[in-house]
BALOBA-1460 file (C-alpha; in Angstrom, 3 decimals):
// residues 307
<rec num="1" residu="m" x="104.854" y="71.967" z="125.603"/>
<rec num="2" residu="q" x="105.489" y="72.218" z="121.807"/>
<rec num="3" residu="d" x="103.354" y="71.934" z="118.922"/>
<rec num="4" residu="i" x="103.988" y="69.704" z="115.830"/>
<rec num="5" residu="f" x="106.438" y="72.224" z="114.431"/>
<rec num="6" residu="g" x="108.411" y="72.227" z="117.474"/>
<rec num="7" residu="n" x="107.441" y="75.706" z="118.758"/>
<rec num="8" residu="n" x="106.855" y="76.575" z="122.288"/>
<rec num="9" residu="i" x="102.949" y="77.036" z="122.269"/>
<rec num="10" residu="f" x="103.069" y="79.057" z="125.604"/>
<rec num="11" residu="e" x="105.664" y="81.505" z="124.119"/>
<rec num="12" residu="e" x="104.426" y="84.800" z="123.116"/>
<rec num="13" residu="k" x="103.693" y="85.097" z="119.627"/>
<rec num="14" residu="r" x="106.004" y="87.469" z="117.693"/>
<rec num="15" residu="t" x="104.861" y="89.083" z="114.280"/>
<rec num="16" residu="m" x="106.752" y="90.180" z="111.203"/>
<rec num="17" residu="s" x="106.642" y="93.573" z="112.678"/>
<rec num="18" residu="n" x="108.873" y="92.483" z="115.449"/>
<rec num="19" residu="y" x="111.584" y="91.521" z="113.034"/>
<rec num="20" residu="f" x="111.147" y="93.898" z="110.090"/>
<rec num="21" residu="g" x="109.796" y="96.985" z="111.715"/>
<rec num="22" residu="v" x="106.529" y="96.718" z="109.953"/>
<rec num="23" residu="a" x="105.362" y="93.699" z="107.654"/>
<rec num="24" residu="p" x="107.309" y="93.860" z="104.397"/>
<rec num="25" residu="f" x="104.340" y="94.022" z="102.212"/>
<rec num="26" residu="s" x="104.043" y="95.956" z="99.117"/>
<rec num="27" residu="v" x="101.729" y="98.762" z="100.517"/>
<rec num="28" residu="l" x="102.998" y="100.793" z="103.521"/>
<rec num="29" residu="n" x="100.489" y="103.224" z="105.530"/>
<rec num="30" residu="t" x="102.157" y="106.374" z="106.910"/>
<rec num="31" residu="v" x="98.887" y="107.178" z="108.533"/>
<rec num="32" residu="d" x="99.180" y="104.216" z="110.840"/>
<rec num="33" residu="g" x="99.241" y="105.264" z="114.640"/>
<rec num="34" residu="i" x="102.547" y="103.372" z="115.325"/>
<rec num="35" residu="w" x="104.067" y="104.735" z="112.171"/>
<rec num="36" residu="q" x="103.088" y="108.406" z="113.028"/>
<rec num="37" residu="k" x="104.612" y="107.996" z="116.523"/>
<rec num="38" residu="r" x="107.877" y="106.640" z="115.289"/>
<rec num="39" residu="k" x="107.774" y="109.619" z="112.676"/>
<rec num="40" residu="r" x="107.318" y="112.142" z="115.420"/>
<rec num="41" residu="e" x="110.382" y="110.747" z="117.392"/>
<rec num="42" residu="w" x="112.442" y="111.052" z="114.387"/>
<rec num="43" residu="n" x="111.084" y="114.506" z="113.510"/>
<rec num="44" residu="s" x="112.015" y="115.821" z="117.075"/>
<rec num="45" residu="l" x="115.722" y="114.674" z="116.402"/>
<rec num="46" residu="i" x="116.081" y="116.036" z="112.726"/>
<rec num="47" residu="n" x="114.010" y="119.277" z="112.958"/>
<rec num="48" residu="d" x="113.713" y="119.620" z="109.282"/>
<rec num="49" residu="i" x="110.315" y="121.097" z="108.174"/>
<rec num="50" residu="g" x="111.426" y="122.729" z="105.030"/>
<rec num="51" residu="q" x="112.594" y="125.896" z="106.687"/>
<rec num="52" residu="e" x="115.185" y="126.405" z="103.695"/>
<rec num="53" residu="r" x="112.584" y="126.150" z="100.973"/>
<rec num="54" residu="p" x="111.138" y="129.496" z="100.709"/>
<rec num="55" residu="k" x="109.960" y="128.995" z="97.150"/>
<rec num="56" residu="v" x="107.965" y="126.216" z="98.017"/>
<rec num="57" residu="l" x="106.389" y="127.761" z="101.031"/>
<rec num="58" residu="s" x="105.372" y="130.606" z="99.018"/>
<rec num="59" residu="g" x="103.644" y="128.245" z="96.879"/>
<rec num="60" residu="l" x="101.682" y="126.824" z="99.746"/>
<rec num="61" residu="e" x="100.032" y="130.151" z="100.314"/>
<rec num="62" residu="s" x="97.550" y="129.470" z="97.527"/>
<rec num="63" residu="f" x="95.854" y="126.689" z="99.575"/>
<rec num="64" residu="r" x="92.703" y="127.566" z="101.645"/>
<rec num="65" residu="g" x="93.557" y="127.676" z="105.282"/>
<rec num="66" residu="f" x="97.136" y="127.949" z="105.039"/>
<rec num="67" residu="n" x="98.899" y="130.119" z="107.570"/>
<rec num="68" residu="r" x="102.613" y="131.123" z="107.420"/>
<rec num="69" residu="e" x="102.660" y="130.799" z="111.460"/>
<rec num="70" residu="n" x="101.796" y="126.993" z="111.167"/>
<rec num="71" residu="i" x="105.220" y="126.479" z="109.553"/>
<rec num="72" residu="n" x="106.876" y="127.688" z="112.603"/>
<rec num="73" residu="n" x="104.571" y="125.934" z="114.929"/>
<rec num="74" residu="k" x="105.456" y="122.574" z="113.027"/>
<rec num="75" residu="t" x="101.877" y="122.049" z="112.052"/>
<rec num="76" residu="l" x="102.256" y="122.367" z="108.368"/>
<rec num="77" residu="s" x="105.269" y="121.664" z="106.344"/>
<rec num="78" residu="v" x="106.438" y="121.179" z="102.820"/>
<rec num="79" residu="s" x="107.180" y="117.764" z="101.229"/>
<rec num="80" residu="i" x="109.894" y="116.091" z="103.413"/>
<rec num="81" residu="l" x="111.002" y="112.563" z="103.131"/>
<rec num="82" residu="d" x="109.211" y="110.318" z="105.613"/>
<rec num="83" residu="a" x="111.889" y="109.176" z="108.400"/>
<rec num="84" residu="v" x="110.277" y="105.904" z="109.052"/>
<rec num="85" residu="l" x="110.306" y="105.112" z="105.243"/>
<rec num="86" residu="v" x="114.004" y="105.903" z="105.448"/>
<rec num="87" residu="e" x="114.634" y="103.766" z="108.572"/>
<rec num="88" residu="l" x="112.794" y="100.817" z="107.035"/>
<rec num="89" residu="m" x="114.717" y="101.063" z="103.595"/>
<rec num="90" residu="i" x="117.998" y="101.134" z="105.917"/>
<rec num="91" residu="k" x="116.881" y="98.163" z="107.944"/>
<rec num="92" residu="w" x="115.817" y="96.143" z="104.776"/>
<rec num="93" residu="f" x="118.481" y="96.781" z="102.176"/>
<rec num="94" residu="t" x="121.597" y="97.928" z="104.204"/>
<rec num="95" residu="e" x="124.054" y="96.599" z="106.840"/>
<rec num="96" residu="k" x="125.817" y="98.601" z="109.701"/>
<rec num="97" residu="g" x="128.874" y="100.028" z="108.398"/>
<rec num="98" residu="f" x="127.523" y="100.749" z="104.858"/>
<rec num="99" residu="k" x="128.203" y="103.882" z="103.100"/>
<rec num="100" residu="t" x="125.151" y="105.669" z="101.450"/>
<rec num="101" residu="f" x="124.638" y="108.239" z="98.944"/>
<rec num="102" residu="d" x="121.936" y="110.718" z="97.874"/>
<rec num="103" residu="p" x="122.543" y="112.763" z="94.582"/>
<rec num="104" residu="f" x="119.434" y="114.866" z="95.429"/>
<rec num="105" residu="a" x="119.922" y="115.596" z="99.124"/>
<rec num="106" residu="g" x="117.351" y="118.338" z="99.357"/>
<rec num="107" residu="d" x="116.369" y="117.844" z="103.027"/>
<rec num="108" residu="t" x="118.218" y="116.445" z="106.083"/>
<rec num="109" residu="v" x="116.078" y="113.164" z="106.701"/>
<rec num="110" residu="f" x="118.009" y="110.434" z="104.802"/>
<rec num="111" residu="g" x="121.436" y="111.653" z="105.790"/>
<rec num="112" residu="f" x="120.365" y="111.816" z="109.278"/>
<rec num="113" residu="v" x="118.780" y="108.605" z="109.536"/>
<rec num="114" residu="s" x="121.404" y="106.806" z="107.755"/>
<rec num="115" residu="s" x="124.221" y="108.298" z="109.578"/>
<rec num="116" residu="y" x="122.478" y="107.880" z="113.232"/>
<rec num="117" residu="l" x="121.904" y="104.255" z="112.313"/>
<rec num="118" residu="k" x="125.544" y="103.714" z="111.664"/>
<rec num="119" residu="r" x="125.708" y="104.067" z="107.806"/>
<rec num="120" residu="s" x="128.054" y="106.994" z="107.075"/>
<rec num="121" residu="f" x="126.445" y="109.245" z="104.440"/>
<rec num="122" residu="i" x="127.380" y="111.586" z="101.525"/>
<rec num="123" residu="g" x="124.942" y="113.793" z="99.914"/>
<rec num="124" residu="i" x="124.824" y="116.264" z="97.051"/>
<rec num="125" residu="e" x="122.587" y="119.427" z="96.989"/>
<rec num="126" residu="l" x="122.645" y="122.484" z="94.707"/>
<rec num="127" residu="r" x="121.271" y="125.103" z="97.204"/>
<rec num="128" residu="q" x="124.121" y="126.365" z="99.502"/>
<rec num="129" residu="e" x="121.660" y="127.489" z="102.233"/>
<rec num="130" residu="q" x="120.069" y="123.831" z="102.466"/>
<rec num="131" residu="v" x="123.495" y="122.367" z="102.616"/>
<rec num="132" residu="d" x="124.406" y="124.455" z="105.427"/>
<rec num="133" residu="f" x="121.284" y="123.673" z="107.201"/>
<rec num="134" residu="n" x="121.433" y="119.821" z="106.644"/>
<rec num="135" residu="q" x="125.132" y="119.781" z="107.650"/>
<rec num="136" residu="a" x="124.415" y="121.865" z="110.927"/>
<rec num="137" residu="q" x="121.583" y="119.204" z="111.906"/>
<rec num="138" residu="v" x="123.766" y="116.266" z="111.544"/>
<rec num="139" residu="d" x="126.752" y="117.940" z="113.422"/>
<rec num="140" residu="k" x="124.652" y="118.550" z="116.149"/>
<rec num="141" residu="f" x="124.800" y="114.942" z="116.882"/>
<rec num="142" residu="e" x="128.359" y="114.547" z="115.515"/>
<rec num="143" residu="l" x="126.978" y="112.096" z="112.965"/>
<rec num="144" residu="p" x="129.057" y="110.745" z="109.961"/>
<rec num="145" residu="a" x="127.422" y="112.724" z="107.239"/>
<rec num="146" residu="k" x="128.689" y="114.963" z="104.600"/>
<rec num="147" residu="y" x="126.825" y="117.495" z="102.421"/>
<rec num="148" residu="i" x="128.277" y="118.816" z="99.287"/>
<rec num="149" residu="c" x="126.931" y="121.836" z="97.558"/>
<rec num="150" residu="d" x="127.030" y="120.944" z="93.697"/>
<rec num="151" residu="t" x="124.852" y="119.565" z="91.122"/>
<rec num="152" residu="g" x="124.484" y="115.671" z="90.934"/>
<rec num="153" residu="e" x="125.593" y="115.960" z="87.560"/>
<rec num="154" residu="n" x="129.157" y="116.508" z="89.065"/>
<rec num="155" residu="m" x="129.211" y="113.496" z="91.293"/>
<rec num="156" residu="d" x="132.450" y="112.170" z="89.473"/>
<rec num="157" residu="s" x="134.275" y="115.053" z="91.308"/>
<rec num="158" residu="h" x="133.345" y="113.956" z="94.770"/>
<rec num="159" residu="i" x="132.643" y="110.197" z="94.775"/>
<rec num="160" residu="s" x="134.669" y="107.321" z="93.545"/>
<rec num="161" residu="d" x="133.295" y="104.563" z="91.330"/>
<rec num="162" residu="k" x="132.031" y="101.377" z="93.316"/>
<rec num="163" residu="s" x="132.590" y="103.148" z="96.624"/>
<rec num="164" residu="i" x="128.870" y="103.332" z="97.774"/>
<rec num="165" residu="d" x="126.890" y="100.480" z="99.371"/>
<rec num="166" residu="f" x="123.338" y="102.059" z="99.215"/>
<rec num="167" residu="i" x="121.845" y="104.739" z="97.162"/>
<rec num="168" residu="f" x="118.513" y="106.290" z="98.302"/>
<rec num="169" residu="s" x="117.033" y="109.463" z="96.679"/>
<rec num="170" residu="c" x="113.885" y="111.366" z="96.263"/>
<rec num="171" residu="p" x="114.325" y="113.408" z="93.071"/>
<rec num="172" residu="p" x="112.436" y="116.631" z="92.243"/>
<rec num="173" residu="y" x="108.947" y="115.594" z="90.857"/>
<rec num="174" residu="a" x="109.656" y="117.850" z="87.828"/>
<rec num="175" residu="d" x="108.098" y="121.385" z="88.500"/>
<rec num="176" residu="l" x="105.635" y="120.240" z="90.999"/>
<rec num="177" residu="e" x="107.488" y="122.073" z="93.580"/>
<rec num="178" residu="k" x="109.910" y="125.025" z="92.702"/>
<rec num="179" residu="y" x="112.894" y="124.878" z="95.107"/>
<rec num="180" residu="s" x="114.763" y="127.823" z="93.694"/>
<rec num="181" residu="d" x="115.945" y="130.125" z="90.578"/>
<rec num="182" residu="l" x="119.202" y="128.411" z="89.944"/>
<rec num="183" residu="k" x="119.791" y="127.417" z="86.646"/>
<rec num="184" residu="d" x="120.845" y="123.793" z="87.375"/>
<rec num="185" residu="d" x="117.822" y="123.133" z="89.633"/>
<rec num="186" residu="l" x="115.648" y="120.493" z="87.991"/>
<rec num="187" residu="s" x="112.556" y="121.858" z="89.214"/>
<rec num="188" residu="n" x="113.187" y="124.981" z="87.190"/>
<rec num="189" residu="m" x="113.558" y="123.161" z="83.720"/>
<rec num="190" residu="s" x="111.298" y="122.278" z="80.976"/>
<rec num="191" residu="h" x="110.219" y="118.749" z="81.259"/>
<rec num="192" residu="n" x="112.250" y="117.837" z="78.505"/>
<rec num="193" residu="d" x="115.496" y="119.089" z="79.981"/>
<rec num="194" residu="f" x="114.209" y="117.636" z="83.221"/>
<rec num="195" residu="f" x="114.079" y="114.262" z="81.994"/>
<rec num="196" residu="k" x="117.453" y="114.500" z="80.222"/>
<rec num="197" residu="m" x="119.239" y="115.646" z="83.611"/>
<rec num="198" residu="l" x="117.364" y="113.361" z="85.854"/>
<rec num="199" residu="k" x="118.363" y="110.227" z="83.468"/>
<rec num="200" residu="k" x="122.089" y="111.467" z="83.395"/>
<rec num="201" residu="i" x="122.333" y="111.686" z="87.282"/>
<rec num="202" residu="l" x="120.570" y="108.423" z="88.161"/>
<rec num="203" residu="q" x="122.453" y="106.316" z="85.405"/>
<rec num="204" residu="n" x="125.795" y="108.076" z="86.497"/>
<rec num="205" residu="a" x="125.121" y="107.081" z="90.189"/>
<rec num="206" residu="y" x="125.122" y="103.290" z="88.945"/>
<rec num="207" residu="k" x="128.814" y="103.534" z="88.749"/>
<rec num="208" residu="k" x="129.181" y="104.602" z="92.094"/>
<rec num="209" residu="l" x="127.471" y="101.487" z="93.711"/>
<rec num="210" residu="k" x="129.259" y="98.393" z="94.440"/>
<rec num="211" residu="d" x="127.954" y="95.069" z="92.923"/>
<rec num="212" residu="n" x="125.413" y="93.052" z="94.890"/>
<rec num="213" residu="r" x="123.753" y="96.247" z="96.380"/>
<rec num="214" residu="f" x="120.449" y="98.104" z="96.467"/>
<rec num="215" residu="a" x="119.271" y="101.398" z="95.233"/>
<rec num="216" residu="v" x="115.820" y="103.086" z="96.248"/>
<rec num="217" residu="i" x="114.099" y="105.876" z="94.320"/>
<rec num="218" residu="v" x="111.172" y="107.633" z="95.859"/>
<rec num="219" residu="i" x="109.054" y="109.144" z="93.124"/>
<rec num="220" residu="g" x="105.442" y="110.223" z="92.052"/>
<rec num="221" residu="e" x="103.564" y="111.179" z="89.190"/>
<rec num="222" residu="v" x="103.167" y="114.784" z="87.954"/>
<rec num="223" residu="r" x="100.558" y="116.223" z="85.351"/>
<rec num="224" residu="d" x="101.444" y="118.355" z="82.543"/>
<rec num="225" residu="k" x="99.530" y="121.407" z="81.306"/>
<rec num="226" residu="n" x="97.071" y="119.043" z="79.779"/>
<rec num="227" residu="g" x="96.553" y="117.200" z="82.733"/>
<rec num="228" residu="a" x="97.968" y="113.953" z="81.624"/>
<rec num="229" residu="y" x="100.899" y="112.486" z="83.709"/>
<rec num="230" residu="i" x="104.224" y="112.990" z="82.440"/>
<rec num="231" residu="q" x="105.081" y="109.276" z="83.158"/>
<rec num="232" residu="l" x="107.685" y="109.974" z="85.732"/>
<rec num="233" residu="v" x="107.512" y="106.693" z="87.368"/>
<rec num="234" residu="p" x="108.026" y="104.437" z="84.116"/>
<rec num="235" residu="k" x="110.638" y="106.665" z="82.898"/>
<rec num="236" residu="v" x="112.638" y="106.272" z="86.114"/>
<rec num="237" residu="i" x="112.330" y="102.452" z="86.015"/>
<rec num="238" residu="r" x="113.394" y="102.499" z="82.379"/>
<rec num="239" residu="y" x="116.523" y="104.694" z="83.052"/>
<rec num="240" residu="m" x="117.529" y="102.470" z="85.949"/>
<rec num="241" residu="t" x="117.002" y="99.139" z="84.010"/>
<rec num="242" residu="n" x="118.664" y="100.333" z="80.813"/>
<rec num="243" residu="v" x="122.021" y="100.902" z="82.761"/>
<rec num="244" residu="g" x="121.894" y="97.570" z="84.439"/>
<rec num="245" residu="y" x="119.886" y="97.514" z="87.530"/>
<rec num="246" residu="l" x="117.360" y="94.729" z="88.137"/>
<rec num="247" residu="y" x="113.973" y="96.396" z="88.977"/>
<rec num="248" residu="y" x="113.453" y="94.372" z="92.179"/>
<rec num="249" residu="n" x="110.507" y="95.569" z="94.220"/>
<rec num="250" residu="e" x="107.835" y="98.115" z="93.973"/>
<rec num="251" residu="i" x="106.186" y="99.736" z="97.338"/>
<rec num="252" residu="i" x="103.184" y="101.985" z="97.328"/>
<rec num="253" residu="l" x="103.551" y="104.583" z="100.180"/>
<rec num="254" residu="i" x="100.185" y="105.711" z="101.219"/>
<rec num="255" residu="n" x="100.385" y="109.289" z="102.543"/>
<rec num="256" residu="s" x="98.143" y="111.384" z="104.718"/>
<rec num="257" residu="a" x="95.438" y="113.187" z="102.926"/>
<rec num="258" residu="g" x="96.831" y="116.666" z="103.822"/>
<rec num="259" residu="t" x="95.181" y="119.443" z="101.498"/>
<rec num="260" residu="l" x="93.723" y="116.752" z="99.138"/>
<rec num="261" residu="p" x="90.237" y="117.172" z="100.491"/>
<rec num="262" residu="l" x="90.564" y="120.827" z="99.721"/>
<rec num="263" residu="r" x="91.305" y="120.028" z="95.953"/>
<rec num="264" residu="a" x="90.081" y="116.604" z="95.122"/>
<rec num="265" residu="g" x="86.356" y="117.581" z="94.378"/>
<rec num="266" residu="k" x="87.050" y="120.177" z="92.247"/>
<rec num="267" residu="s" x="89.711" y="118.262" z="90.149"/>
<rec num="268" residu="m" x="87.194" y="115.545" z="89.766"/>
<rec num="269" residu="n" x="84.558" y="117.609" z="88.744"/>
<rec num="270" residu="s" x="86.350" y="119.714" z="86.076"/>
<rec num="271" residu="g" x="88.600" y="117.105" z="84.732"/>
<rec num="272" residu="r" x="88.004" y="113.673" z="86.208"/>
<rec num="273" residu="k" x="91.302" y="113.769" z="87.874"/>
<rec num="274" residu="i" x="91.572" y="111.204" z="90.723"/>
<rec num="275" residu="g" x="93.118" y="112.681" z="93.947"/>
<rec num="276" residu="k" x="96.687" y="111.188" z="94.511"/>
<rec num="277" residu="r" x="97.688" y="110.384" z="97.798"/>
<rec num="278" residu="h" x="100.584" y="107.947" z="97.380"/>
<rec num="279" residu="q" x="104.134" y="107.732" z="96.139"/>
<rec num="280" residu="n" x="106.165" y="104.882" z="94.517"/>
<rec num="281" residu="v" x="109.050" y="103.510" z="96.152"/>
<rec num="282" residu="l" x="111.296" y="101.944" z="93.576"/>
<rec num="283" residu="v" x="113.732" y="99.306" z="94.679"/>
<rec num="284" residu="f" x="116.473" y="98.467" z="92.355"/>
<rec num="285" residu="y" x="119.393" y="95.768" z="92.696"/>
<rec num="286" residu="k" x="122.847" y="95.765" z="91.122"/>
<rec num="287" residu="g" x="124.174" y="92.423" z="90.571"/>
<rec num="288" residu="d" x="123.425" y="88.691" z="90.997"/>
<rec num="289" residu="p" x="120.314" y="88.391" z="93.277"/>
<rec num="290" residu="k" x="121.580" y="84.907" z="94.479"/>
<rec num="291" residu="e" x="124.264" y="86.799" z="96.430"/>
<rec num="292" residu="i" x="121.802" y="88.665" z="98.651"/>
<rec num="293" residu="k" x="121.823" y="85.785" z="101.072"/>
<rec num="294" residu="n" x="125.621" y="86.205" z="101.273"/>
<rec num="295" residu="n" x="125.724" y="90.106" z="101.945"/>
<rec num="296" residu="f" x="122.693" y="90.760" z="103.970"/>
<rec num="297" residu="t" x="121.743" y="89.646" z="107.503"/>
<rec num="298" residu="v" x="118.797" y="87.262" z="108.248"/>
<rec num="299" residu="l" x="116.140" y="89.392" z="109.710"/>
<rec num="300" residu="m" x="113.532" y="86.700" z="110.578"/>
<rec num="301" residu="p" x="114.718" y="83.185" z="111.505"/>
<rec num="302" residu="k" x="113.262" y="80.367" z="109.489"/>
<rec num="303" residu="n" x="111.848" y="78.776" z="112.568"/>
<rec num="304" residu="e" x="109.480" y="81.871" z="113.140"/>
<rec num="305" residu="y" x="108.050" y="81.879" z="109.451"/>
<rec num="306" residu="y" x="104.909" y="79.945" z="110.743"/>
<rec num="307" residu="k" x="104.108" y="81.561" z="114.107"/>
């Protein structure tokens, strides 16, 4: 039996999550049980909990309840890309066989997930120990991923113009986490120098991307010594649009509270600072949006829209 739209009314109803992984809404909740289950599956493969970030781990020791043994037990880690977010961005904004690039490849997650899902990857990372670790993780699975030890400023030495199909990156959030003492490490720089270098790297990457392709930047706000936001999010948007991108989608990524309950009360009482538990996932497009339908697979058939 069919309804007035021609759909079989006895057929099991499918949701947008069946087609898109999760509903393609502007807010994604990483605390959701299904999301967490999927994340654990990815993490068991990737096995990157920030082992090669000793500077960041030492900074975590200031938090009440921190125990360095928790790092080894995988119950506490530094900020690492969410593998499920990466999986969704790859599903939504790439095709199999695409070549992906990250000019700030400071952990294994994007390169691993991308290459595991049949998108070859190249990433640039400043710290040799992190490059070695990342490469070892993907090599265990013989994945088509390559990590290069250099600064993203030198990407011209490694990547040809218009050779990349998708850019995904989570740059340092200024000096929020300090990764090393290397002079070219953006987390070591003054905010002024940080923004100059961030702008240069993000805008240079534009040349590496083919036409009619997407770029995704994961970023979040940081406060200066006076407690005001340094406007990291709007500046990234401006850098990207000034070079030619269309600012296409904004996604709010809700994170677990983590240590926020230990800090939020004090911050609110002393300075009326709201505890922040989200990141901004900024989606940009290079080219003519009318060409998207000609370059990307239909994920949900039209006859499923109203089910």
